[in-house]
N, C-alpha and C positions, 0 to 999 in steps of 0.2 A: 504494500500500500504506500502511495506517495505521501510525503510529508509536505505540508504547506506552512509558510511560503516556500517557494522554490527559488534557487539561484538561477538567474538567466545567463545563458552563454552569450558572449560578445557578438558572435556572428549568426545567431539564430534569433529571428525577430518574432517567433511564435510564443504566445503566452499560454499558460494552462487555462482551461475553461473557467470563466468567472464564477461558476458555481462552487469551485474549489475554495474560493475565498470565504465561504460560509464556515469553514473550520476556525476562522479567526473572528472574534466578535466585532472587530472594526472593519473587516474586509481586506486585510493585508493578503495579497495573493503571491507577489514575487519580489525579489530583491536583485539589484544589479542591472546588467545590460548597459545601455547608453541612452542618450537623448537624441538620437538621430531622428530626422523627420519620418523615416520609414517605420521605426519602432513606435514613435508617439502616435502616428496615424493609425497603425494597426491596433494599438492599445485603445484609443478612443472608439474605434469602430467596434470594439468588443466590450465596451462598458468599463474600461480600465483606465486609470489615470495615474501619473506620477505625482508624488507629494512627499517631500522630505525636507530636512533641515541641512544647513551647510556642513554639519559635522556627522552626517549619516551617509550611507550608500543610497543609491536611488531606490526608493520604495514604490511599488506599484499596487494600487488599491482598487477594489471593486466591492464597495459596501452594498448591503441589501437591507433596507431599501435605499435607493439613490435619491438625492434631492432633485426634484423636477420642478421647474418653473413653468407655469401656464400663463402666457401673456394675457389671455382673456380674463384671467382672475386677478390681474394687477389692480391694487387699490391705490388711488391717488388721493392724497388728503386735500381738504379744501384749501389750505394755505398754499400747497404746491400748485393746485389748479389756478390760483390767483397769479402766482408767479409766471406760470406758463402763458396765461392770457396776456400778461403785460409784455411778453416777448423780450424779456431782459436777457435771456441766454440764447445763443445759437448752438446748433448741434451739427455734428458731422460724423461720417463713417470712414474709417481707415485713413484718416488724414494725419494722425499723430500716434501711430501704434507704439513706437519706441518710447515716446514721452509718457504715454499712459502706463505701459508696463513698468517703466522705471518708477513712476509716481506710486503705483500700487505696491511695489516692493519697498518703498520708503515710508509708507503710511503706517503709523503705529496702530496696533489693534489691542483693544481692551483684553486684559488677562492673557496676552500672548507675548512671548519674547521672540524677537526676530521675525523672520518671514520665511515662507516656503518658496518664495520667488527668488531663489538664489541667482547669482550671476549666470550660472550654467542654464538655469531654467529660463531666464530672460533671453539668452542667446538662442535657446531651442525654439522658443515661441516667436522670436524675431525671424528665425529661419522659416518657420511654418507660415508666418505672415508673408514673407517674400515669395513663397510658393502658392499664395492665395488660400491657405488653409486655416489661418487664424485672423481674426478681425477685431477691430476696436470701434467703440462708439465714444465720441468726445463731446464735452460740454464746454462752451467758451463764454467768457464775459469780457466784453470790450477787447476782443482779440487775444485774451489770455486763457490758456487751458486751465479750467477750474474743476474738472471732473471727467471721469471716463470709466469704461470697463472694457 
């Protein structure tokens, strides 16, 4: 019987089936490999994603259940609706990907030390963006980037 998580081989981009992550309560499936576009694309296509800190090897996760966002269920508060109506901000898509990912990596998070968006992760997602596989949404105020995802 296989033990999970498994160590990934450098030259093999195949992952174990995501159901195998059920043996870990948080969904850890595999360790190692690399952050090449081929591996990351294969991971995402199979419900797997990399998430690790700078002092860890690459960790690959497939939690069950996954977080799913449904745009039709988005709730916009009254105060935000007012701001949107005033057209104070402008928005764009894929105009400042590198700035957005860098800002996300620098943003402090409550009850968290550091970030999972390591320098290597930033470069991996920039590579995916250049291939047309990763996208950003930006929010601008008077020509200055003030938000994004």
